[in-house]
C-alpha positions in Angstrom: -10.9 16.4 -8.7 -13.1 13.5 -9.9 -15.8 13.9 -12.5 -19.0 12.0 -13.4 -19.6 10.4 -16.8 -20.6 13.8 -18.2 -17.4 15.5 -17.0 -19.0 17.5 -14.3 -17.2 17.6 -10.9 -18.4 15.1 -8.3 -19.2 16.9 -5.0 -17.3 15.7 -2.0 -20.6 14.8 -0.3 -21.5 12.5 -3.2 -18.1 10.8 -3.1 -18.5 10.3 0.7 -22.0 8.9 0.4 -20.9 6.4 -2.3 -18.0 5.3 -0.1 -20.2 4.8 2.9 -22.6 2.7 0.7 -19.8 0.6 -0.7 -18.7 -0.2 2.9 -22.2 -1.1 3.9 -22.8 -3.3 0.8 -19.5 -5.1 1.4 -20.3 -5.7 5.1 -17.2 -3.8 6.2 -16.8 -1.7 9.3 -17.2 2.0 8.9 -14.0 3.9 7.9 -12.9 7.1 6.3 -12.2 7.3 2.6 -8.9 8.8 3.5 -8.0 5.6 5.4 -8.4 3.7 2.1 -5.6 5.8 0.6 -3.2 4.6 3.3 -4.4 1.0 2.8 -4.0 1.2 -0.9 -0.4 2.6 -0.7 0.6 0.1 1.9 -0.7 -2.8 -0.2 1.3 -1.5 -3.2 4.3 -1.5 -0.9 3.6 -5.0 0.2 3.4 -6.1 -3.4 6.8 -4.6 -4.0 5.6 -2.0 -6.4 8.3 0.6 -7.2 7.9 4.1 -5.8 7.5 5.7 -9.3 4.8 3.2 -10.2 3.1 3.7 -6.8 3.1 7.4 -7.3 1.5 7.0 -10.8 -1.2 4.7 -9.5 -2.0 6.9 -6.5 -1.8 10.1 -8.5 1.1 11.7 -6.7 3.8 13.9 -8.1 5.8 14.3 -4.9 7.7 11.3 -3.4 7.0 12.6 0.1 3.4 11.4 -0.4 4.6 7.8 -0.7 6.4 8.2 2.6 3.3 9.6 4.2 0.8 7.0 3.0 2.8 3.7 2.5 3.5 2.2 5.9 6.2 -0.4 6.4 4.3 -3.1 8.2 5.5 -6.3 10.0 5.2 -8.6 6.9 7.6 -6.2 5.0 10.0 -6.1 8.0 10.0 -10.0 8.2 10.6 -10.3 4.4 13.6 -7.9 4.6 15.0 -9.8 7.6 14.6 -13.2 5.8 16.2 -11.8 2.7 19.1 -10.4 4.8 19.4 -13.8 6.5 19.8 -15.6 3.2 22.3 -13.0 1.9 24.4 -13.0 5.0 24.3 -16.5 6.3 23.4 -18.9 3.4 26.8 -18.2 1.8 28.5 -19.3 5.0 28.8 -23.1 4.9 29.5 -25.1 8.1 32.7 -27.0 8.2 32.3 -30.6 6.8 32.8 -32.1 10.3 29.8 -30.2 11.6 27.4 -31.3 8.8 
């Protein structure tokens, strides 16, 4: 639950209307506030933030939430593939006659 400056709960409708106004002011397409949670978790994953840190930032106590919200996107897959390439093949030097 989120609160206002006085400590009173913010109604879901107020939160929703603030979100919609932020999108409009920023010139962004309409989207659900819930979608922003997926985006935020995926960005943390892209940044290489550890799962415990991600859980703290996102307010989760269950690791299953990180699996639900943080999506392994193509840039992450490419980074892993490139790092594996270096690990597996950079150590293999071609014979001197092939250089």
